[in-house]
N, C-alpha and C positions, 0 to 999 in steps of 0.2 A: 520347416526346420524349427524345432522347439528350443527355446532358450530359457534357462532357469536363472532368475536374478533374485537375490535375497537382500532385502532392505531391512536393516535393523536399527532401531533407535535404542541406545543402550545408556546405562548409568554407571558411573564410576564413583566410588566413595573413598575419601581420605587419601587421594593420590593427586598431588599438584601437577603431575606431568601428563595426566590423562585428560580426555575431553570432558567438559561439564555437560550434564544432561540438559535436554530441552525442557524436561518436566520438573527440574529441581532448581532451586535458587543457588547461585554460585556461593560456595561456602569455603572460606579459607582453611587450609589444612593445619593440623596441629604442628607446632614447631618441633623440628628434629625427631620426627616419627617416621622411620623408614618402613616401607611396605615391600615385601619380597615378591608379591604376585598381584595381578589384577583381580579385583572382585567386582563383578557386575552381574546384574540380572537383566537380561534382554527382554524387551517386548517385541516379539518377532512378527514380521509381515512377509510372507513368501509371495513373490511376484513371478509369474511365468508368462512367456510370450508364445502364443499358439496361433496357428493359421485360422482355424475355425473358432472364432470367439463367440461366446454366448452373450446374452443381454446383461450378464453381471460383469462384463469386462468394462474397463474404463475406456476413455477416448483414445488412448495411445496403443490399444491392442494388447494390454497386459491384464492378465486374470489375477485378481487379488484373492489369496487364500489365507484366511486368518487362523492362527493357532493360538489358543489361550494357554498361557503359562501360569501355573498356580504356585510355582516355587519361588516367587519373589515377594519380598515384604519391604515396604517403605513406610516411613513415618509421614503422617499427614501434615505435620508442621513444616516439613521440608518441601512441600509442593508449592509451586509458583502459581498463584491464582490468576495473575494477569496473563500468563502464557496460556492457561487453559481457556480463559475468556476469548482470546484471539483465535485459538484453534476451533473453539465451538462456533464462533461467528463464521469462520471460513467454511466449516462443514455444513452449517445451516444454509449458507448462501449457495453452496454447490448443490445441496439437496433441493432447494427451491428451484434453481435453474433446471435441474434434471426433471422435476415434476412438471414444470412449465413446458418443457420440451415434449413430455409425454401427452399432456392435455391439450397442446396446441393443435390446430387443424392441420390436415395433411398438406394442403396448399397454402403457402405463406407468401406474403407480399415481399417485395425486395426491400422495403423500408424496415421490415421486422428483423432482418438479419443484422447481427452486430459482430463482424469478424474480429474486431479488436478485442472485445471482451472474451470471446471464445478462444482466441489465440493466447490471451493472457492466462486463462485457466489452464490451457494445455501446457504452456511453458512452466507454470507453477507446479503442475503435476509431475512433469518430467524432471524438474530440478529436485523435487522431493524424492523421486524414485532413485536419483543418482546419489543421494546421501546414504551411504552404505555403512555397514558395521565395520569398525576399524579393528582389524586383527593383525596387521603387519607391524613390524617394528619400524617406526618412522625415523629412527636415528640411524644414519649411515656414516661410514668413514668420511664422506665428502660433504655432509650436512644433513639437515632434517628434510624429509620429503615434503613437497608442496601439497596443497589441497587437491589440485588437479591430478597429481601423480597418485595420491591415495585413492581417489575415486576411480581412476582408470585401472589401477592394479586390482582393487577389490572387485570391481564389476566384471572385468574379463576373467578373473580367477573363478568367480562363481559361474560364469558362462562356460568355463572349462571343467566345472564340476568339483572345484577345490576352493578352499578359503585362501585369502591373501597370504596368510602366514605359511601355509603348506606350499603354495606356489613359490614363495620367496625361498623357502628351504630347498625345494627341488631345483630351482635355478642356481643357487649357490653350490649345490652338489654337482651340477653338470658342467660348470664353467670354472676357469681359474679365478683366483681371488681378484686380480687386477681388472677382470671383466665384471665380476659380480659387484664390485664396489661402486660402479657407475650406475646411478638410478635410471639413466636412459635405457640401458640394456635390459633392466628389469621390466620397464614399461614396454619395450619392444617384445620381450619374451611373452608376456601375458597377452599382448594384442596379437602377435603373429601366430601364436599357438592356436588361437581361435580362428583366425582368418585362413590359415593353411588348410583347414578342413574342407573348404568350399572351392570347387573348380569351375563354377558356372561362369557365363559371360558377364552377368551382372549379379552382384551379391544380393541374395534374397532379403537380408535383414535391413537393407537400405530403405525399405518401405516404412519402417518404424521410426518415428520421430525420436524416440529415446535412443535408438542406435546411432542416428545421425548426430545427436548431441554428445553421445559417448565418444564417437570418433573425433569430434571437435575438441572435446576435453582431453583426449589422448594426445592430440597434436600440441595442445597447450602444455600438457605434462611433459612431452618430449622436449619442448622448447625451454620450459622452466621447471626442471624436476625438483628443485630445492626451494625452500622458503627464504624469502627476503623481506625484511622490514616488518610490515604489519601482519603478514600471514604467519600466524603462530598457532601452536596447539590449543591455546586458550580460546581462539576464535574459530576452531575447526567445525564446531557444531552450528555455527551461524549459517544462514541460508546462502548457498553458493549461487551467484548469478554471473553468467559468462556473457551477458548480452553486450557489454562494452569492451570485451577483450577481443584481440585480433591475433591471428596465427601468422607467423613469419614464413618466409620462403623456404628456409632450410627445413623446418618441421613439416611443411606441406609436401615438399619434394620427397621427404623420407617416408612419411606415413601413407599419403593418399594413393600412390601407385600400387600398394600392396592390397588394396580393396578392388575386387574384380569389377571392371567396367568403369571405374571412377576416374582413373588417370593412367598414364604410362610413364615410364622413366625417361624416355627421350624428350618428351614435350611437357613434362610436369612444370618446369620453370616458366615456360611460355604460358601454360594454363594459369599459373599463379599470377603472372603479370596481367592477363586478361581479366581475371576475377577481381584482383586488387585494384586495378585502375590507378588512380592518383593517390590511393590510400597507402598506408605503410604495411597493411596486412589484410587478411580476409576475416571479416566479421561473421558471426553465426547467421545473421540474416542473409548475407550473400551466399554463404555455404549451403544453407537449407534451400534457398531459392534455386541454386544451381542443381542440387540433387533432385528437387521436385520437378524441374523442367526436364532433366535428363530421364527420369522415370517416365514422364509423359511421352518422350520421344521413343523410348523402348516399347511402351504400350502401343504407340501408333505403329511401330514396325510389326509387332505381333498381330495387330488387327489387319494389317495389309497381307500378312502371310495367310490368314484364315479366309480372307476374301478371295473369291474365285475371279480371276481376270483372264479373259480369253486371249488377250494380246501378249501375255507374258508366257515365256517358255517354261516348261516344267523343270523343277530343280533350281530355279532362280529365286532370290530373296529380294523383295522390294525394299529399297532403302529410303527413297524420298520421292514425293510426287510434286511436280512443278506445274500445277494447273490452278489458276485463280483469275477471276475477272479483274481484280484490282492489280494483280501482278502477272501480266501475261508473258508467255514465252513465244518468241517469233523465230521462225526458221527462214533464213534468207537463201534464196536460190535465183541466180541470174538477175540480181538486183531487185528481186521481188520478195516481200515478206508475207508470211501467212501465220496466223496464230494457231496454237495447238496445245495439246496436253503432253507434257514431258514426264517420263518415268525413268528413274535411275534404279537399276538392280545391281547385284554384286558381279554381274558379268556383262551387261550391255546397257545401252540407252534405247528407249522406245519413244517415238514421237508420233502422235496421232493428230493429224491436221484437221482443223475445223474449217470447213468450207461454207459456202452460202446455202448448201442443201444439207448441212449436218456434218457429222464426223465421218472421216474416211478411214480406210484401213491403216493400221499402225505400221510403221517401218522401223527396222531394227538396225542398230550399229553396234557391232561387237567390240568389246574393250579388252578382250583377253589376248589379242594377237601381239606378236613381238614388236611390230612397228606402230603400235597405237600411240597417238600423240594428242595432246590438247594444248592450245595456245590462246592467249588473249588476242582479240581482234577488234577492229573498228568497222562499223557498217554505216549505211545511210542511203537515202533514196537517190535514184538516178545515178548511182555510181559514186556519190560523194561520201567520203569517210567522215561523217559528222559525229557519230555517237560511239563513245568508248565504253560499250556495255555488252560486248558479245564475246563468244569463245569460238574457236575453230577446232573441230574434232575430226580425227581420221583414224581408222583401224589399221592402216598400212600405207606404204608409199603409192600403191596402185588403186587404193579404195576410194570411194566417194567421200568427199569432205563435207561435213556439216558445219554450218555457221548458225549458231543459236544466239539470239539476243534476249537478255533478261531485263525486262522493263521493271523498274521499282520506283514507285511514287513516294516511298517513305524513307529512302536512303540511297547510298551509292555502293553498298557492300554486297548486294545480291549476286552480281556477276562474279566477284572474287570468291564468294562462298561456294557457288556452283563449280567454279574452276577448281577449287580445292577438293570438292566431292569427286569430280570426275578424275582428277589427277591421282587421288588416293586409290580409286578402283584400278586404274591402269598400273599404278606402282605396285600394288599387292600381287597382281598376276605376273608382273615382271620379276618381283622378288621370288615368287614361287618357281619361276623358270630358271633363275640364276642360282638359287641356294637350296632348292628342294630336290628330292630324288625324282628320277624320271618316272613316267607313267607306268611302264612295264618292268620296273625294278622289283625283282623277287626278294631282294634282301630286306625289304621293309617288313616282311613277315617274321624276320628273325629278331627284330627289336620292338619291344613292347611300346605301343603308343605312337609309332611312326606313321601309321596309316591315317591318324587324325591330325597330322601336322598341317596339311593343307587347310583343313577346317579351322584350325587354330589361327593360322595366318589371316584367313578371310574374316574370322571373328574379330581379330585385332583391328583390321581396317574398318569393319562395321562399327566397332566401339569408337574409333577416332571420328568417324563421320557423325555418329550420334552425339558425341560431346560437342562437336562444332555446331550441329543443329541447335543444341541447347544453348550454347553461348550466343548464337545468332538470334534466338528468340528473346533472350534476356538483354540483348544489345550490349554484350561485353566481348568485343572482338579486338584483335590486333590489326595493325595496318596491313599485314600480310597473313591472311587466314591459313595459308599453307604451313605456317609454323606450328599450327595446332593439330595437324594430322601427321601421324608418326612417320610412315614410310615415304611420303612425299617430302617431308622435311629432311629425312636422312639421305635422300638421293643427292642433294646439293650441299649438304653440310660437311664441313671438314671432319674427318674421322668417322663419317657416317657409314662407310662400308664395314668398319669394324663393329659398329653397333648392330648392323644388319646380320653380321656373322653370329653374334651372340644371340640374336633373335632366332636365327635358323637353328642353332644348337638347342635353344629353349623349346622350339616348336617340334622339331623332328628328332631330337635326341631322346634316348630312353634306355632302360635296362635291357640286357640281352634276354631274349626268350628262349635261346638255345645255347649250347656250349660253343666256345670259340673254335674247337676242333671241327665241329660240324659246319660252322660258318666258313672257316678257312678252307675246308675241302671244296666248297663251291667256288670261291674266288679268292684264292690265297694271295694272288699277286697284287691285289688292290687293298689289302688290309694292313696298312702301315701308316704310322703317324696319325692316328685317330685323334679327335678332339673330345675331351670329357668335360662335362658340367660339374658343378660343385657337389651334386648329389650322386655322382657316379654314372650319370647318363652318358651314352656314347653317341657321337656323330661321326659317321664313317668317312674315310678319306675319299672314297669314290664320288661322294656328293659335293666335294669341294671343286666345282668347275669354274667358279668365278675367278677372275684374275686377281682380285684383291687378297685372296688367300696367300699369294706369294709375295706380298709387299712386306717391307721391313716393319711397318707398324703392326701388321697382323702377327708376324713371327714374334715380335717383342711382347705383344699383349698376351698371346696364348702361352708364351714361355713363363710369364709371371702371373698368370690368371689364378692359379690354385695355390698361391703361396701361403695365404693366411685366411682362415675362416674360424670364427670363434664358436658358433653354435648354428648348425644347419638344420632347419626344420623341413625345408623343401627347396627345390631349385629356385624358388622365388622369394623365400623367406629365410633370411640369415640374420641372426641376432649378433650385434656387436660388429658386424662387417657388412659388406655389400655383395649382392649377387653379380653375376657376370654382366648382365645387361645394364645394371646400375653403374658398375665401374666404367664401362665403355661410354655410357651416356654422360657421365661427369666429365670425362676427358673431351668428349665431343662438345659439351656445353662451354668448357673453358676455351677451347680452340675457336669456337664460333664467336665468343665474345671478342677475342683478339682480331678476328676477321672483321667483325662489325666496327670495332674502334678504328681499325686501319681504313676501312671503307668510308667511315665518317670523316676522317682527315682528308681523304681523297675528294669526297664530295664537297667539303668546305673549300678545297683548293680550286675547284672548277668554277672560276669566275666568268660571268658572262660579259661580253663586250670586248672588242679588240683593244681599245685604249687601256682598259683595266688589265688585260693580260700582258700588254707591253710594259706597263708599270711593274707588274709582278715579276716579269722576266728581268727587268733592270735591277730590281731589288735582290733577286736571287744571284745574279752574276756580279753583284757589287764587290765581293771580295776579290774576284778576278780583275775587275776594273781597277780597284785600288792597287793591286799588285802590278798591273800593267803601267799605271801612272807612276808608281815608285821606280820601276825599272826604266821608264823613259826619263825620269829625273837623273838617274845614275848615268844613263847614256849621254845626256846633254851636259854633264859635268856642272850641274847647278850647285852641287855641294862637292867640291873637289876631293876633300879628305875621305868622304864616304865612297866615292867612285874609285879612288886609288886603293882603298882597303879592299873593296870588292874584287877588283882586278887582281890584286896580290893573292887573295884567297883562291880565285879561279885558276890562276896560273900555277899556284902551288899544288892544287889538286891534279892538274893536267901533267905537269912535269915530274911529280912524285909517283905517277902511275897509280893514282887512287880513283880513276874513273869507274872501275868495276865495283866500287863500294858506294857510289853515289845513289843508285836506285834502291838497294837494300836499306841504306841509311834513311832515305826519304820515306820508305814504308814503315820503318821502325818509329820515326818521328811522328808520322800520322797516327799510328796505333797508340803511342804514348799520349798524344794530344787527346784522342778520344777517351782514353781511360781516365785521364786527369779530369776532363769535363764531366764524365760519368760520376766520378767520386765527388766532385764539388756539387753536382746536382742532387745526389743522394744526401749530402750534408745540408742542403738548403742554403748554400752560400752564394748561389747565382741568381736567386730570386725566382718568382713564379713565372715571370714574363720572359725569361731568357730563352732565346731560340725562336720566338714567335716572329712572324713576318707581318709587317704593317705597311699598308699602302693607303693612299688617299683616294677617295671616290672622285669620279669625274664630275665637272659642273653640269647642272641640268641643262638639257637642250631639247628643242622641239623636234618634230618629225622631219621637217625640211632640213634642219641642220644635220641631223643624223644621215639623211640621204646624201647630202653634199659631202659629208665626211667619208662615207663609204665609197662614193664615186672617186674622190681624190685618192683614197687608199688603193682602190683598184687600178687607178692610173699609174700610181707609183709602182705597184706590183708589176704592172705590164711593162713599164720601162726597165725595171730590174731584170725581168725574165728575158726581155729583148737583148739586154747587154750580156747576160750569161750565155744565151744561145749564139750570139755573134762570136763570143770568145771560143766557144766549143767548135763552131764551124771553122774558125781560123786554125785551131789546133788540128782539126781534121784535115785541113788543106796542107799543113806542114807534114803530118804523118803520111799522107797518101800522095805526096809529091804533086800537089796541085800547082805549086810554084816551084819549079826545079831549083832555081838559084837559092831561094830561102831554105829549102829542104837541105841542100848541100851545106850551107853555112851552119845550120843547126846540128847536122850530123857531125861536122868537123869539131864543133864545140863540145859535143858529147864525147867524142873520141879523146879529145884533149883532157877533159875532166876525168875520164876513166884511167888514162895513163898517169895522171897526177896522183890519183888515189892508189894506184898500184905501186908507184915508185916511192912516194913520200909517205912517212908514217902518219897515222891519223891524228896523233896529238899535235903535230906541227900544223896540219891543215886546220884543226879546230882552233888553235891559238891564233892563226892568221885571221880566221873569220871573226873571232872575238875582237882582235885588234882593229879590223876594218869596221866592225859594228860600233865601237866606242870612239872612233876617230872621224866618223863621217861629218859631224857637226863642228869640228874644229876648223880654225881659219885656214890652215895650210892645206886642207883637203876639201873644203866646202865647194869651191868652184869646180874642181875636177869631178866630184860626185854629181853635181848638177848637169855638167856636160855629158857624162855617161848615161844619166837617166834620160836626157833629151834624145840621145842617140838611140837608146832602146825603144823609146816611144815612137820615134820616126820609123824604125824598122818594123815595129808592130803594126803601125798604121798602113804600111805598104803591103801587108799580108792580106790577100783577098779571101773572102769567105766562100765556102763551098756553096754553089748555087742550089736553091731549094725550089722544087716544082710542086705546085698544088693542083692535083687532079680533080676534076669535077666529079660529083657523086653520081655514080651510075649503078644502081642495083641490078643484079642479074635477074634472069627470067624467073627462076624458082622463087627467089625472095619476093619478086614482084607479085607472083601469083599467090604466095602465102599472105602477103600484106593485103592483097585485094580480097581474098576470102575472109580474112580477119575483119576487114572493114565492113564487108557484107553482113557478117554475123553480128557485128556491133549494131549496124543499122536495123537489122531485123529485131534484135532485142529491144532497141529503143522504140521501135514501132509497137511491139507488144506492150511495153511499159506505158506508152501513151494511151493505148486502147483500154488498159486496165487501171488507169488512174482513178476512175470513179470508185473502183473496189478498194483501192489502197488509201483513199482519202482518210478514213478513220485512223489508219496506222500513222499517217503523217501528222494528224492532229494530236496524237499522243505525244509526239516528240517536239513539234514546232511550237514555240511560244506564241502568245497572242500579240504579234508584232506585225504591223502592216508591211514593213519593208521585207520581212522574211517571206510572208505570204505573196508579196508582189514578185519577189525573186523566183519563188516556186512557179508562179503563173507564167512568168517569162520563159522559164525553162520548159514548161509544158507547151507553150506556143512554139518555141524553137523545135522541140521534138516532133510536134505535129506537122510543122512545115517540112522537116526533113523526111518524114514518113510519106507525105504527099508527093514530094519530089521523087522519092525512090519508087513510088507506085507508078508515076508517069514514065520513069525510065524502064 
């Protein structure tokens, strides 16, 4: 793909608002002399980007075509001699370096290379190439354009075949005034108009360093489209250096996903967090390093495609190879591990075991099935789960399960990265089955581009895996690598099903290749309520088999999806607005943040230790405890005037027939309290620490004290459970007439109570119980209440508990035979393990530290297993 960039260094005369030339001394304009138009004579340098570059091209892949212009005249007195001296020195230095490179021998020593100087010259060349002719009007209704915005607009305009001024006029003619006034929309229009031409998996221009820097400048321009402070038109011809500037998250999420293969809308914010790390943004060094590593990953995938592999099935694309001496892959089977070569394709996993006599035949595990699953697992020698570095993979509920361990001497993320790789491959095929057309659906031929939808979905997953590989190589990963692969992330994210729906519309939607009448004649009953993309692409109703299409969130999203679009260039490039995938991804991101913040509060509340949890429980129920203590004070008449007022209020509610209003009034009071607290917190009148729960840590204790405390707690729990069980057994005796006399007495009491409730109104019964409750502690009733409680206690003690019989454990014959066969299999496995210990000793040494105690434990286990094998052989 050829790109035409025009770089012009120009002169302005007698105009204070235009840029000063590099070749002229700054000259103050005459006072009060208006100039109606710009007069400049450009010294033009045409630069083009071609694939097949000749020797005359510079280091950035740009061919310099010089055109002499004889129609400019300048005065020699206006030339800046110091500037010409600096330029001549730079040109002489570059020419000397070029000649030295040509005359140097073909084989160089490592000490002869100086990447720092070479990189400095490349950066200097690229920055000079980005300084373009200024043709646009920098004055906008919202402010003057920034330097980054001018560079971005001018460069992309020339790459589109127009000047910046013509591009600006075209944009103003296409959109309303409120859209054209925003400089961000102009930057988007110039950039997206060029990017929408390419539909490849990875944009071919990313290989050019100048294009990488231009995209970085475009993100800076989108983030800061207007000038502030020292960025003025007077300094616009100064050399622009963006080495110390960083790109923010909002600009990165807006621009980067529009470049093929560089990012996607669902995980762009997570990609930004991984690249930025602890910094406030992404620098150009990090940006170029990431792109360089990503291109290396794509080149590696292409080389794997052209290499013939006898173990890989035809039609499969190799994504990653997991074979290395320093980072082995172990396959565990029957508590035995064997190293081997692991290959991941877009459809399956291949493992080729390496034995003592060389490599064996590769085995294949299909990942396209409906029941395919991958989970994290723990493995270890002799059945002990010691190492948390494995994954468990299966292609279905009845298929063989693979347990693969990924040993990594340089870090702890290798297993998690491979888990994300495999999960993404499984997720993409699950996505195709849930949201794509069926295999034999003939209607895909009636919609243009639908047949390539499956390839687009698989390419999307391959790009996600490539980006994760690049981040893994540059060691910029999140704690959960699955957040960086799109389809795996969307499976568990809130609102993720809606984002997957938009991806399905993007992949399989397209314009009709036939008329609606012809389509309807084939299947008229299924063509209702279709979904349309912003460019008019249609996604048929019959493909909406997933249950998420009937959810309320889905209906609300698609109802309002096509409400506002300012300027649609393609289904992925919308100026001034967002495409469908981007809209759904933003909602998903916001909801995921809420879930993460909620989960963080829950994780913070999960306190370890029984005493600490008891203290937390006491702190949480403190309002109820205070309310219970206050009620107890009222009941004991500690403050007689408060108790009398409370009783007067209660009896007034009862005898004025206001009981039906008590519960609604309580709900209203609770709601009013919460709203008042909410308003006070928004006003900041309750302080930052309002509502936080604070407890004190337990005093330090040794292991013996902890064991004794746990033993005492278990003893108290046992006593409490015994008391509860005895009470339940006594109630069982009363209900089932285990003691006929007591059962008769309890039945007569229940009959009397039911008769009282039927005859006497409820308000009188309630007032009686309140009177009884508030007079139990008074002198005239205190002794009577104590005698009644002693009577109830005595009658309760006379109630016998239902007898409990504990039967001895007697397994049946079938279970006995099953357990015996299971024990025999375990013993046979242990015997094989003992006999093959000598072959597994290198594997154990990979994991076990050089600790005599650990090796001694392994040797004791080995002796124990050998003794059991010998005993079984004798039997």
